Short mmCIF file of the C-alpha atoms (twelve columns), coordinates in Angstrom:
data_MODEL
# 
_entry.id   MODEL 
# 
loop_
_atom_site.group_PDB 
_atom_site.id 
_atom_site.type_symbol 
_atom_site.label_atom_id 
_atom_site.label_alt_id 
_atom_site.label_comp_id 
_atom_site.label_asym_id 
_atom_site.label_seq_id 
_atom_site.Cartn_x 
_atom_site.Cartn_y 
_atom_site.Cartn_z 
_atom_site.pdbx_PDB_model_num 
ATOM 1   C CA . MET A 1   15.034  -27.619 4.824   1 
ATOM 2   C CA . ALA A 2   11.816  -25.600 4.885   1 
ATOM 3   C CA . GLN A 3   9.601   -26.302 7.883   1 
ATOM 4   C CA . ARG A 4   6.108   -27.559 7.127   1 
ATOM 5   C CA . ALA A 5   3.104   -26.980 9.374   1 
ATOM 6   C CA . THR A 6   0.038   -29.183 9.326   1 
ATOM 7   C CA . ALA A 7   -3.294  -27.733 8.286   1 
ATOM 8   C CA . GLY A 8   -5.101  -27.789 11.640  1 
ATOM 9   C CA . ARG A 9   -7.902  -25.252 11.372  1 
ATOM 10  C CA . GLY A 10  -6.410  -23.461 8.365   1 
ATOM 11  C CA . PRO A 11  -4.369  -24.216 5.258   1 
ATOM 12  C CA . ALA A 12  -1.133  -26.138 5.565   1 
ATOM 13  C CA . SER A 13  1.958   -23.961 5.349   1 
ATOM 14  C CA . VAL A 14  5.629   -24.177 4.488   1 
ATOM 15  C CA . ASN A 15  8.114   -21.829 6.104   1 
ATOM 16  C CA . PRO A 16  11.338  -21.501 4.082   1 
ATOM 17  C CA . GLU A 17  14.327  -19.619 5.477   1 
ATOM 18  C CA . THR A 18  16.421  -19.219 2.313   1 
ATOM 19  C CA . THR A 19  15.848  -18.541 -1.365  1 
ATOM 20  C CA . ALA A 20  17.054  -22.075 -2.116  1 
ATOM 21  C CA . GLN A 21  14.321  -23.439 0.146   1 
ATOM 22  C CA . VAL A 22  11.729  -21.278 -1.650  1 
ATOM 23  C CA . VAL A 23  12.908  -22.808 -4.930  1 
ATOM 24  C CA . ALA A 24  12.471  -26.292 -3.487  1 
ATOM 25  C CA . CYS A 25  9.018   -25.442 -2.115  1 
ATOM 26  C CA . VAL A 26  7.828   -24.078 -5.444  1 
ATOM 27  C CA . ARG A 27  9.170   -27.035 -7.405  1 
ATOM 28  C CA . ASP A 28  7.613   -29.506 -4.957  1 
ATOM 29  C CA . ALA A 29  4.280   -27.693 -5.164  1 
ATOM 30  C CA . ARG A 30  4.435   -27.684 -8.953  1 
ATOM 31  C CA . ALA A 31  5.153   -31.405 -9.062  1 
ATOM 32  C CA . ALA A 32  2.219   -32.060 -6.729  1 
ATOM 33  C CA . GLY A 33  -0.089  -29.587 -8.493  1 
ATOM 34  C CA . THR A 34  -0.608  -27.654 -5.246  1 
ATOM 35  C CA . PRO A 35  -1.214  -23.904 -5.677  1 
ATOM 36  C CA . LEU A 36  0.539   -21.631 -3.174  1 
ATOM 37  C CA . ARG A 37  -0.619  -18.536 -1.328  1 
ATOM 38  C CA . ILE A 38  2.362   -16.256 -0.658  1 
ATOM 39  C CA . VAL A 39  2.246   -14.779 2.848   1 
ATOM 40  C CA . GLY A 40  4.286   -11.894 4.275   1 
ATOM 41  C CA . ALA A 41  3.314   -10.681 7.743   1 
ATOM 42  C CA . GLY A 42  -0.142  -12.194 7.248   1 
ATOM 43  C CA . GLY A 43  -2.136  -9.177  8.393   1 
ATOM 44  C CA . TRP A 44  -3.949  -8.623  5.101   1 
ATOM 45  C CA . LEU A 45  -4.743  -12.118 3.858   1 
ATOM 46  C CA . ASP A 46  -8.290  -11.001 3.127   1 
ATOM 47  C CA . ALA A 47  -7.069  -8.273  0.758   1 
ATOM 48  C CA . GLY A 48  -7.302  -8.803  -2.980  1 
ATOM 49  C CA . ALA A 49  -9.793  -11.084 -4.682  1 
ATOM 50  C CA . PRO A 50  -10.324 -14.478 -3.018  1 
ATOM 51  C CA . CYS A 51  -7.252  -16.676 -3.425  1 
ATOM 52  C CA . THR A 52  -7.933  -20.339 -4.149  1 
ATOM 53  C CA . ALA A 53  -4.567  -21.759 -3.058  1 
ATOM 54  C CA . GLY A 54  -4.645  -24.583 -0.530  1 
ATOM 55  C CA . GLU A 55  -1.180  -24.125 0.973   1 
ATOM 56  C CA . HIS A 56  0.577   -21.056 2.412   1 
ATOM 57  C CA . LEU A 57  4.184   -20.207 1.547   1 
ATOM 58  C CA . ARG A 58  5.188   -18.037 4.510   1 
ATOM 59  C CA . LEU A 59  8.190   -15.757 4.117   1 
ATOM 60  C CA . TRP A 60  8.652   -14.805 7.753   1 
ATOM 61  C CA . GLY A 61  11.948  -16.670 7.952   1 
ATOM 62  C CA . ILE A 62  13.439  -14.899 4.924   1 
ATOM 63  C CA . ASN A 63  14.272  -11.626 6.576   1 
ATOM 64  C CA . GLY A 64  17.163  -9.335  7.266   1 
ATOM 65  C CA . ILE A 65  19.155  -6.597  5.588   1 
ATOM 66  C CA . VAL A 66  21.544  -8.018  2.997   1 
ATOM 67  C CA . GLU A 67  23.437  -4.867  2.044   1 
ATOM 68  C CA . TYR A 68  23.157  -1.231  3.106   1 
ATOM 69  C CA . GLU A 69  25.200  1.529   1.508   1 
ATOM 70  C CA . PRO A 70  24.382  4.814   3.267   1 
ATOM 71  C CA . GLY A 71  26.647  6.704   0.879   1 
ATOM 72  C CA . ASP A 72  24.656  5.448   -2.117  1 
ATOM 73  C CA . LEU A 73  21.274  5.794   -0.392  1 
ATOM 74  C CA . THR A 74  20.440  2.191   -1.295  1 
ATOM 75  C CA . LEU A 75  19.471  -0.831  0.762   1 
ATOM 76  C CA . THR A 76  18.891  -4.475  -0.095  1 
ATOM 77  C CA . ALA A 77  16.766  -6.614  2.201   1 
ATOM 78  C CA . GLN A 78  15.095  -9.992  2.076   1 
ATOM 79  C CA . GLY A 79  11.398  -10.131 1.258   1 
ATOM 80  C CA . GLY A 80  10.189  -10.979 4.763   1 
ATOM 81  C CA . THR A 81  11.979  -8.032  6.379   1 
ATOM 82  C CA . ARG A 82  9.593   -5.795  8.314   1 
ATOM 83  C CA . LEU A 83  9.414   -2.149  7.346   1 
ATOM 84  C CA . ILE A 84  9.956   -1.116  10.947  1 
ATOM 85  C CA . ASP A 85  13.288  -2.972  11.002  1 
ATOM 86  C CA . ILE A 86  14.395  -1.076  7.901   1 
ATOM 87  C CA . GLU A 87  13.255  2.154   9.537   1 
ATOM 88  C CA . ARG A 88  15.356  1.472   12.624  1 
ATOM 89  C CA . ALA A 89  18.465  0.573   10.629  1 
ATOM 90  C CA . THR A 90  18.325  3.588   8.327   1 
ATOM 91  C CA . ALA A 91  17.422  6.088   11.058  1 
ATOM 92  C CA . GLU A 92  20.907  5.649   12.526  1 
ATOM 93  C CA . HIS A 93  22.274  7.245   9.345   1 
ATOM 94  C CA . GLY A 94  19.657  9.968   9.051   1 
ATOM 95  C CA . GLN A 95  17.900  8.163   6.195   1 
ATOM 96  C CA . TRP A 96  14.532  6.504   5.582   1 
ATOM 97  C CA . LEU A 97  12.547  4.404   3.165   1 
ATOM 98  C CA . THR A 98  9.614   6.615   2.232   1 
ATOM 99  C CA . LEU A 99  6.955   3.913   2.126   1 
ATOM 100 C CA . ASP A 100 4.125   4.063   4.657   1 
ATOM 101 C CA . PRO A 101 1.501   1.621   3.367   1 
ATOM 102 C CA . VAL A 102 -1.661  0.578   5.154   1 
ATOM 103 C CA . GLY A 103 -0.694  -1.561  8.122   1 
ATOM 104 C CA . TYR A 104 2.719   0.106   8.445   1 
ATOM 105 C CA . PRO A 105 5.110   -0.395  10.221  1 
ATOM 106 C CA . TYR A 106 4.750   -4.152  10.768  1 
ATOM 107 C CA . GLY A 107 4.190   -5.146  7.147   1 
ATOM 108 C CA . THR A 108 6.994   -6.717  5.152   1 
ATOM 109 C CA . LEU A 109 9.011   -5.220  2.332   1 
ATOM 110 C CA . GLY A 110 8.165   -8.033  -0.081  1 
ATOM 111 C CA . ALA A 111 4.412   -7.762  0.485   1 
ATOM 112 C CA . THR A 112 4.505   -3.976  0.153   1 
ATOM 113 C CA . VAL A 113 6.269   -4.242  -3.199  1 
ATOM 114 C CA . ALA A 114 4.162   -7.165  -4.429  1 
ATOM 115 C CA . THR A 115 0.896   -5.349  -3.719  1 
ATOM 116 C CA . GLY A 116 2.192   -1.946  -4.848  1 
ATOM 117 C CA . SER A 117 0.981   -0.490  -1.557  1 
ATOM 118 C CA . TYR A 118 1.677   3.086   -0.564  1 
ATOM 119 C CA . GLY A 119 0.551   5.716   1.896   1 
ATOM 120 C CA . PRO A 120 0.466   9.501   2.300   1 
ATOM 121 C CA . LEU A 121 4.190   9.925   1.575   1 
ATOM 122 C CA . ALA A 122 3.432   9.070   -2.061  1 
ATOM 123 C CA . SER A 123 2.458   12.737  -2.434  1 
ATOM 124 C CA . ALA A 124 6.124   13.706  -2.460  1 
ATOM 125 C CA . PHE A 125 8.054   10.503  -3.111  1 
ATOM 126 C CA . GLY A 126 5.839   8.397   -5.362  1 
ATOM 127 C CA . THR A 127 4.714   4.789   -5.138  1 
ATOM 128 C CA . PRO A 128 6.833   1.622   -4.746  1 
ATOM 129 C CA . ARG A 129 7.591   1.702   -8.478  1 
ATOM 130 C CA . ASN A 130 9.541   4.890   -7.792  1 
ATOM 131 C CA . GLN A 131 11.407  3.352   -4.855  1 
ATOM 132 C CA . VAL A 132 12.362  -0.140  -6.050  1 
ATOM 133 C CA . LEU A 133 15.641  -0.475  -7.936  1 
ATOM 134 C CA . GLY A 134 15.860  -4.242  -8.248  1 
ATOM 135 C CA . CYS A 135 14.559  -7.518  -6.923  1 
ATOM 136 C CA . GLU A 136 15.105  -11.246 -6.757  1 
ATOM 137 C CA . VAL A 137 12.120  -13.509 -7.383  1 
ATOM 138 C CA . VAL A 138 11.433  -17.216 -7.622  1 
ATOM 139 C CA . THR A 139 9.133   -17.881 -10.573 1 
ATOM 140 C CA . GLY A 140 6.306   -20.381 -10.728 1 
ATOM 141 C CA . ILE A 141 8.632   -22.969 -12.268 1 
ATOM 142 C CA . GLY A 142 11.228  -22.563 -9.512  1 
ATOM 143 C CA . ASP A 143 13.760  -20.433 -11.391 1 
ATOM 144 C CA . VAL A 144 15.561  -17.584 -9.604  1 
ATOM 145 C CA . VAL A 145 15.390  -14.327 -11.552 1 
ATOM 146 C CA . ARG A 146 17.271  -11.142 -10.666 1 
ATOM 147 C CA . ALA A 147 16.104  -7.863  -12.140 1 
ATOM 148 C CA . GLY A 148 17.472  -4.331  -11.839 1 
ATOM 149 C CA . GLY A 149 20.474  -3.629  -9.661  1 
ATOM 150 C CA . ARG A 150 21.730  -2.452  -6.291  1 
ATOM 151 C CA . VAL A 151 22.748  1.053   -7.371  1 
ATOM 152 C CA . VAL A 152 20.588  3.905   -8.590  1 
ATOM 153 C CA . LYS A 153 22.302  4.202   -11.979 1 
ATOM 154 C CA . ASN A 154 21.929  0.504   -12.853 1 
ATOM 155 C CA . VAL A 155 18.742  0.113   -14.916 1 
ATOM 156 C CA . ALA A 156 19.405  -3.332  -16.384 1 
ATOM 157 C CA . GLY A 157 16.243  -5.387  -16.163 1 
ATOM 158 C CA . PHE A 158 14.268  -2.398  -14.907 1 
ATOM 159 C CA . ASP A 159 11.129  -3.347  -16.809 1 
ATOM 160 C CA . VAL A 160 11.027  -6.772  -15.144 1 
ATOM 161 C CA . THR A 161 11.348  -5.079  -11.773 1 
ATOM 162 C CA . ARG A 162 8.376   -2.873  -12.557 1 
ATOM 163 C CA . LEU A 163 6.377   -5.939  -13.621 1 
ATOM 164 C CA . MET A 164 6.837   -7.440  -10.174 1 
ATOM 165 C CA . VAL A 165 5.634   -4.302  -8.365  1 
ATOM 166 C CA . GLY A 166 1.879   -4.620  -7.941  1 
ATOM 167 C CA . ALA A 167 1.654   -8.107  -9.479  1 
ATOM 168 C CA . TRP A 168 0.471   -9.516  -6.123  1 
ATOM 169 C CA . GLY A 169 2.946   -12.381 -6.307  1 
ATOM 170 C CA . THR A 170 1.352   -13.862 -9.412  1 
ATOM 171 C CA . LEU A 171 4.623   -13.642 -11.368 1 
ATOM 172 C CA . GLY A 172 7.005   -14.806 -8.672  1 
ATOM 173 C CA . VAL A 173 7.840   -14.999 -4.977  1 
ATOM 174 C CA . ILE A 174 9.780   -11.863 -4.046  1 
ATOM 175 C CA . THR A 175 12.713  -12.983 -1.919  1 
ATOM 176 C CA . GLU A 176 14.901  -9.876  -2.049  1 
ATOM 177 C CA . VAL A 177 14.396  -6.193  -2.851  1 
ATOM 178 C CA . THR A 178 16.758  -3.265  -3.421  1 
ATOM 179 C CA . VAL A 179 15.257  0.134   -2.634  1 
ATOM 180 C CA . ARG A 180 16.153  3.787   -2.952  1 
ATOM 181 C CA . LEU A 181 16.449  5.668   0.335   1 
ATOM 182 C CA . ARG A 182 16.096  9.377   1.108   1 
ATOM 183 C CA . ALA A 183 17.842  11.658  3.552   1 
ATOM 184 C CA . ARG A 184 15.615  12.478  6.500   1 
ATOM 185 C CA . PRO A 185 14.697  16.157  6.681   1 
ATOM 186 C CA . GLU A 186 16.291  18.254  9.399   1 
ATOM 187 C CA . VAL A 187 12.805  19.206  10.587  1 
ATOM 188 C CA . ASP A 188 9.751   16.954  10.128  1 
ATOM 189 C CA . GLN A 189 6.599   18.620  11.385  1 
ATOM 190 C CA . THR A 190 2.906   17.941  10.911  1 
ATOM 191 C CA . VAL A 191 0.178   20.559  11.115  1 
ATOM 192 C CA . VAL A 192 -3.582  20.194  10.791  1 
ATOM 193 C CA . VAL A 193 -5.987  22.662  9.195   1 
ATOM 194 C CA . ALA A 194 -9.766  22.554  9.578   1 
ATOM 195 C CA . LEU A 195 -11.214 23.356  6.144   1 
ATOM 196 C CA . GLY A 196 -14.317 25.437  6.682   1 
ATOM 197 C CA . GLY A 197 -16.846 26.409  4.038   1 
ATOM 198 C CA . THR A 198 -18.237 24.547  1.074   1 
ATOM 199 C CA . ASP A 199 -15.142 25.259  -1.011  1 
ATOM 200 C CA . GLY A 200 -12.623 24.163  1.619   1 
ATOM 201 C CA . VAL A 201 -11.410 21.086  -0.263  1 
ATOM 202 C CA . GLU A 202 -11.127 23.010  -3.520  1 
ATOM 203 C CA . ARG A 203 -9.084  25.712  -1.788  1 
ATOM 204 C CA . ALA A 204 -6.780  23.095  -0.292  1 
ATOM 205 C CA . HIS A 205 -6.274  21.436  -3.676  1 
ATOM 206 C CA . ARG A 206 -5.589  24.794  -5.310  1 
ATOM 207 C CA . TRP A 207 -3.082  25.661  -2.591  1 
ATOM 208 C CA . LEU A 208 -1.230  22.379  -3.088  1 
ATOM 209 C CA . ARG A 209 -1.021  23.007  -6.845  1 
ATOM 210 C CA . THR A 210 0.250   26.565  -6.560  1 
ATOM 211 C CA . THR A 211 2.386   26.672  -3.412  1 
ATOM 212 C CA . GLU A 212 6.150   26.718  -3.791  1 
ATOM 213 C CA . PHE A 213 6.381   24.341  -0.837  1 
ATOM 214 C CA . THR A 214 5.895   20.623  -1.512  1 
ATOM 215 C CA . PRO A 215 4.651   18.841  1.626   1 
ATOM 216 C CA . LEU A 216 6.021   15.404  2.418   1 
ATOM 217 C CA . ALA A 217 2.374   14.359  2.687   1 
ATOM 218 C CA . ALA A 218 -0.992  16.073  2.328   1 
ATOM 219 C CA . GLU A 219 -3.966  13.984  3.362   1 
ATOM 220 C CA . LEU A 220 -7.599  15.018  3.574   1 
ATOM 221 C CA . VAL A 221 -9.572  13.401  6.394   1 
ATOM 222 C CA . SER A 222 -13.349 13.241  6.798   1 
ATOM 223 C CA . PRO A 223 -14.944 14.548  10.027  1 
ATOM 224 C CA . ALA A 224 -15.862 11.044  11.225  1 
ATOM 225 C CA . LEU A 225 -12.340 9.799   10.685  1 
ATOM 226 C CA . ALA A 226 -10.902 12.978  12.243  1 
ATOM 227 C CA . GLU A 227 -12.818 12.108  15.395  1 
ATOM 228 C CA . ARG A 228 -11.003 8.778   15.570  1 
ATOM 229 C CA . LEU A 229 -7.699  10.637  15.239  1 
ATOM 230 C CA . GLY A 230 -8.455  12.839  18.233  1 
ATOM 231 C CA . PHE A 231 -10.238 15.820  16.663  1 
ATOM 232 C CA . ALA A 232 -13.758 15.166  17.905  1 
ATOM 233 C CA . THR A 233 -14.956 18.744  18.315  1 
ATOM 234 C CA . LEU A 234 -14.141 20.273  14.921  1 
ATOM 235 C CA . ASN A 235 -16.802 18.589  12.729  1 
ATOM 236 C CA . ALA A 236 -14.951 19.588  9.563   1 
ATOM 237 C CA . ASP A 237 -12.779 18.120  6.858   1 
ATOM 238 C CA . LEU A 238 -9.184  18.193  8.056   1 
ATOM 239 C CA . LEU A 239 -6.056  18.626  5.983   1 
ATOM 240 C CA . LEU A 240 -3.009  16.900  7.447   1 
ATOM 241 C CA . LEU A 241 0.179   18.512  6.150   1 
ATOM 242 C CA . ARG A 242 3.569   16.956  6.805   1 
ATOM 243 C CA . LEU A 243 6.260   19.557  6.242   1 
ATOM 244 C CA . GLY A 244 9.948   18.713  5.941   1 
ATOM 245 C CA . GLY A 245 13.228  20.515  5.322   1 
ATOM 246 C CA . ASN A 246 15.484  22.824  7.261   1 
ATOM 247 C CA . GLU A 247 14.070  25.026  9.999   1 
ATOM 248 C CA . ALA A 248 13.684  28.113  7.810   1 
ATOM 249 C CA . LEU A 249 11.916  26.182  5.035   1 
ATOM 250 C CA . VAL A 250 9.435   24.542  7.409   1 
ATOM 251 C CA . ARG A 251 8.750   27.862  9.098   1 
ATOM 252 C CA . ALA A 252 8.012   29.460  5.723   1 
ATOM 253 C CA . ALA A 253 5.812   26.510  4.694   1 
ATOM 254 C CA . ARG A 254 3.809   26.848  7.920   1 
ATOM 255 C CA . HIS A 255 3.319   30.527  7.234   1 
ATOM 256 C CA . ALA A 256 2.073   29.769  3.726   1 
ATOM 257 C CA . ALA A 257 -0.275  27.019  4.951   1 
ATOM 258 C CA . ALA A 258 -1.832  29.429  7.437   1 
ATOM 259 C CA . ALA A 259 -3.664  30.967  4.482   1 
ATOM 260 C CA . LEU A 260 -5.954  27.897  4.617   1 
ATOM 261 C CA . GLY A 261 -6.946  28.450  8.242   1 
ATOM 262 C CA . ASP A 262 -5.676  28.182  11.783  1 
ATOM 263 C CA . LEU A 263 -2.905  25.591  12.191  1 
ATOM 264 C CA . MET A 264 -3.019  22.943  14.903  1 
ATOM 265 C CA . VAL A 265 -0.272  20.554  15.948  1 
ATOM 266 C CA . PRO A 266 -1.507  16.961  16.388  1 
ATOM 267 C CA . ASP A 267 -0.215  14.310  18.763  1 
ATOM 268 C CA . ASP A 268 2.835   12.326  17.709  1 
ATOM 269 C CA . GLY A 269 1.951   9.179   15.811  1 
ATOM 270 C CA . ILE A 270 -0.960  10.594  13.851  1 
ATOM 271 C CA . TRP A 271 0.394   9.227   10.542  1 
ATOM 272 C CA . THR A 272 0.883   5.749   11.976  1 
ATOM 273 C CA . ALA A 273 -2.653  5.936   13.401  1 
ATOM 274 C CA . LEU A 274 -3.973  6.856   9.954   1 
ATOM 275 C CA . THR A 275 -2.179  4.060   8.106   1 
ATOM 276 C CA . SER A 276 -3.243  1.565   10.789  1 
ATOM 277 C CA . LEU A 277 -6.954  2.258   10.329  1 
ATOM 278 C CA . GLY A 278 -8.839  -0.824  9.207   1 
ATOM 279 C CA . MET A 279 -6.464  -3.154  11.022  1 
ATOM 280 C CA . THR A 280 -7.853  -2.967  14.552  1 
ATOM 281 C CA . HIS A 281 -11.504 -1.888  14.431  1 
ATOM 282 C CA . SER A 282 -14.721 -2.745  12.644  1 
ATOM 283 C CA . HIS A 283 -14.054 -0.779  9.433   1 
ATOM 284 C CA . LYS A 284 -12.184 -3.600  7.732   1 
ATOM 285 C CA . ALA A 285 -13.773 -3.379  4.295   1 
ATOM 286 C CA . SER A 286 -11.979 -0.873  2.092   1 
ATOM 287 C CA . LEU A 287 -11.528 0.311   -1.453  1 
ATOM 288 C CA . ARG A 288 -10.105 3.303   -3.286  1 
ATOM 289 C CA . LEU A 289 -11.695 5.567   -5.856  1 
ATOM 290 C CA . SER A 290 -9.389  7.229   -8.348  1 
ATOM 291 C CA . GLY A 291 -10.051 10.129  -10.684 1 
ATOM 292 C CA . ALA A 292 -8.365  13.182  -12.163 1 
ATOM 293 C CA . PRO A 293 -6.793  15.289  -9.377  1 
ATOM 294 C CA . ALA A 294 -8.581  18.351  -10.780 1 
ATOM 295 C CA . GLY A 295 -11.920 16.748  -9.884  1 
ATOM 296 C CA . ILE A 296 -10.970 15.603  -6.404  1 
ATOM 297 C CA . ALA A 297 -13.310 18.031  -4.587  1 
ATOM 298 C CA . ALA A 298 -16.391 16.684  -6.382  1 
ATOM 299 C CA . LEU A 299 -15.265 13.068  -5.944  1 
ATOM 300 C CA . TRP A 300 -14.660 13.678  -2.250  1 
ATOM 301 C CA . ALA A 301 -18.080 15.214  -1.679  1 
ATOM 302 C CA . ALA A 302 -19.923 12.478  -3.578  1 
ATOM 303 C CA . THR A 303 -18.009 9.746   -1.759  1 
ATOM 304 C CA . ARG A 304 -18.807 11.197  1.641   1 
ATOM 305 C CA . ARG A 305 -22.499 11.396  0.754   1 
ATOM 306 C CA . ALA A 306 -22.474 7.731   -0.240  1 
ATOM 307 C CA . ILE A 307 -20.623 6.234   2.720   1 
ATOM 308 C CA . GLU A 308 -21.259 8.381   5.775   1 
ATOM 309 C CA . PRO A 309 -24.952 7.497   6.335   1 
ATOM 310 C CA . ALA A 310 -23.784 3.899   6.751   1 
ATOM 311 C CA . GLY A 311 -20.919 4.820   9.080   1 
ATOM 312 C CA . GLY A 312 -18.119 4.913   6.506   1 
ATOM 313 C CA . LEU A 313 -14.847 6.827   6.899   1 
ATOM 314 C CA . ALA A 314 -12.757 8.466   4.185   1 
ATOM 315 C CA . HIS A 315 -9.359  10.011  3.560   1 
ATOM 316 C CA . SER A 316 -7.810  11.299  0.364   1 
ATOM 317 C CA . THR A 317 -4.347  11.815  -1.066  1 
ATOM 318 C CA . LEU A 318 -5.268  15.025  -2.842  1 
ATOM 319 C CA . ALA A 319 -2.247  15.237  -5.125  1 
ATOM 320 C CA . ARG A 320 -3.024  11.800  -6.589  1 
ATOM 321 C CA . GLY A 321 -6.780  12.209  -6.946  1 
ATOM 322 C CA . VAL A 322 -7.458  9.157   -4.774  1 
ATOM 323 C CA . VAL A 323 -10.122 8.724   -2.094  1 
ATOM 324 C CA . ARG A 324 -9.860  5.720   0.222   1 
ATOM 325 C CA . CYS A 325 -13.053 4.429   1.830   1 
ATOM 326 C CA . LEU A 326 -13.160 2.443   5.072   1 
ATOM 327 C CA . LEU A 327 -16.492 0.686   5.413   1 
ATOM 328 C CA . PRO A 328 -18.092 -1.080  8.401   1 
ATOM 329 C CA . MET A 329 -18.112 -4.872  8.478   1 
ATOM 330 C CA . ASP A 330 -19.147 -5.953  11.928  1 
ATOM 331 C CA . ASP A 331 -22.252 -8.148  11.731  1 
ATOM 332 C CA . ASP A 332 -24.187 -10.586 9.567   1 
ATOM 333 C CA . ALA A 333 -25.890 -7.747  7.685   1 
ATOM 334 C CA . SER A 334 -22.560 -6.277  6.539   1 
ATOM 335 C CA . VAL A 335 -22.605 -7.764  3.038   1 
ATOM 336 C CA . ALA A 336 -26.040 -6.391  2.200   1 
ATOM 337 C CA . ARG A 337 -25.107 -2.992  3.618   1 
ATOM 338 C CA . LEU A 338 -21.841 -2.944  1.690   1 
ATOM 339 C CA . ARG A 339 -23.652 -3.825  -1.514  1 
ATOM 340 C CA . GLY A 340 -25.833 -0.765  -1.042  1 
ATOM 341 C CA . ILE A 341 -22.852 1.482   -0.355  1 
ATOM 342 C CA . LEU A 342 -21.013 0.253   -3.441  1 
ATOM 343 C CA . SER A 343 -24.011 0.951   -5.641  1 
ATOM 344 C CA . ALA A 344 -24.209 4.521   -4.281  1 
ATOM 345 C CA . LEU A 345 -20.549 5.399   -4.848  1 
ATOM 346 C CA . PRO A 346 -19.765 7.946   -7.576  1 
ATOM 347 C CA . LYS A 347 -18.463 6.893   -10.948 1 
ATOM 348 C CA . ALA A 348 -14.694 6.600   -10.793 1 
ATOM 349 C CA . THR A 349 -12.010 3.976   -11.202 1 
ATOM 350 C CA . ARG A 350 -12.510 1.506   -8.362  1 
ATOM 351 C CA . ILE A 351 -9.551  -0.231  -6.760  1 
ATOM 352 C CA . PRO A 352 -10.863 -2.799  -4.264  1 
ATOM 353 C CA . GLU A 353 -8.694  -3.634  -1.276  1 
ATOM 354 C CA . ARG A 354 -10.721 -5.716  1.178   1 
ATOM 355 C CA . LEU A 355 -14.229 -6.820  0.284   1 
ATOM 356 C CA . PRO A 356 -16.246 -9.977  0.969   1 
ATOM 357 C CA . ALA A 357 -15.784 -12.586 -1.762  1 
ATOM 358 C CA . GLU A 358 -19.347 -12.191 -3.019  1 
ATOM 359 C CA . LEU A 359 -18.828 -8.466  -3.671  1 
ATOM 360 C CA . TRP A 360 -15.793 -8.817  -5.895  1 
ATOM 361 C CA . ALA A 361 -16.978 -7.910  -9.376  1 
ATOM 362 C CA . PRO A 362 -15.250 -9.604  -12.326 1 
ATOM 363 C CA . ALA A 363 -12.642 -7.475  -14.063 1 
ATOM 364 C CA . ALA A 364 -13.744 -5.747  -17.251 1 
ATOM 365 C CA . ALA A 365 -13.236 -8.176  -20.105 1 
ATOM 366 C CA . ASP A 366 -10.872 -6.309  -22.396 1 
ATOM 367 C CA . PRO A 367 -9.717  -9.161  -24.686 1 
ATOM 368 C CA . VAL A 368 -6.453  -7.456  -25.671 1 
ATOM 369 C CA . LEU A 369 -5.420  -6.655  -22.096 1 
ATOM 370 C CA . ALA A 370 -6.610  -10.026 -20.834 1 
ATOM 371 C CA . SER A 371 -4.529  -11.826 -23.463 1 
ATOM 372 C CA . LEU A 372 -1.471  -9.710  -22.667 1 
ATOM 373 C CA . ARG A 373 -1.872  -10.242 -18.937 1 
ATOM 374 C CA . GLN A 374 -2.239  -13.992 -19.299 1 
ATOM 375 C CA . GLY A 375 0.716   -14.168 -21.672 1 
ATOM 376 C CA . VAL A 376 2.982   -12.360 -19.210 1 
ATOM 377 C CA . ARG A 377 1.802   -14.487 -16.331 1 
ATOM 378 C CA . ARG A 378 2.304   -17.775 -18.119 1 
ATOM 379 C CA . ALA A 379 5.849   -16.746 -19.035 1 
ATOM 380 C CA . PHE A 380 6.672   -16.653 -15.311 1 
ATOM 381 C CA . ASP A 381 4.121   -19.091 -13.889 1 
ATOM 382 C CA . PRO A 382 2.801   -21.383 -16.645 1 
ATOM 383 C CA . ASP A 383 0.775   -23.548 -14.251 1 
ATOM 384 C CA . LEU A 384 -0.834  -20.550 -12.486 1 
ATOM 385 C CA . LEU A 385 0.583   -21.902 -9.252  1 
ATOM 386 C CA . LEU A 386 1.207   -18.652 -7.344  1 
ATOM 387 C CA . ASN A 387 -1.662  -16.767 -5.686  1 
ATOM 388 C CA . PRO A 388 -4.362  -18.066 -8.056  1 
ATOM 389 C CA . GLY A 389 -7.448  -15.853 -8.140  1 
ATOM 390 C CA . ILE A 390 -5.983  -13.002 -6.114  1 
ATOM 391 C CA . MET A 391 -6.139  -10.481 -8.966  1 
ATOM 392 C CA . GLY A 392 -9.663  -11.491 -9.912  1 
ATOM 393 C CA . THR A 393 -8.520  -14.032 -12.528 1 
ATOM 394 C CA . ALA A 394 -7.029  -17.509 -12.397 1 
# 
């Protein structure tokens, strides 16, 4: 039976340990008319639009690897399984799950898939939609739905699987996920290049488009953020390149990257430090700006001009045309300051991550898309029981 915690200072919570207990929790909540907030590791409960649920459905107890086939490069794990536990299990076989979302490595697989979160490795391996082969979910009416499969060639139900990725739990509670793994490269090496000159970012983008070597990750880092990563004296945009392959390939890739400038080797853990930003210091407000990759240099420059006078930090996945902004939120004046920063940002598609409730703007009212979105949601959760409000709508 699922354990239930009293509210105390926060919302009441239920802590199921099996899919059957999740089903019971959802059905009980539906009968009582009690909306549920789905919780993974719980480190990013202030991400997404404000959620109006009064009770937490915590998935900590639903964890563990269900099936791992190293020969097929596939793994199935329960939704509450931590990414670091998957990393440890697959490393023994020279494999890895190429997801490194914000907060990695202590986030859970289910939350990563539900939020569609990704990190710098998306440059080479894509987002969770490229990694997830199948899933098991409990819908808002308490039905168990399985989509996709546990082998790469099985595409049955693939569209339902893709619906669940990035739906923020509004279509169902993800209790199990099957993912595609990759073989770890023989050599995995990171180098850093300081991009001098006004055209440094443009040169880096051009190099990434034309080089015959595809980095595992290529992340642009602003000078202020570079200082936090241990490069305090350079005062320049930095390009972090993660190179993987056999020894000869990595050596050749390093030689090619040297055309951008002198190469430096950072301390171990620089990628984990980057994806952990916003979790442990005052820059806890964040959002992403997305545009055409061809215009990334202009977007980068305009973003830096808007956020740096107020102490903001930035990094960019160049290949995807995305700039992520980390903004200070450390005192009572934060909301007013953030409002000013948001108004100064360049025109681009905005993807909020963590913002105060009063700064969440309503989604653009496209009647066709709104009707389609609501129709899909009500097919899985007719009472809007799961994570109400978290995507900016009921």
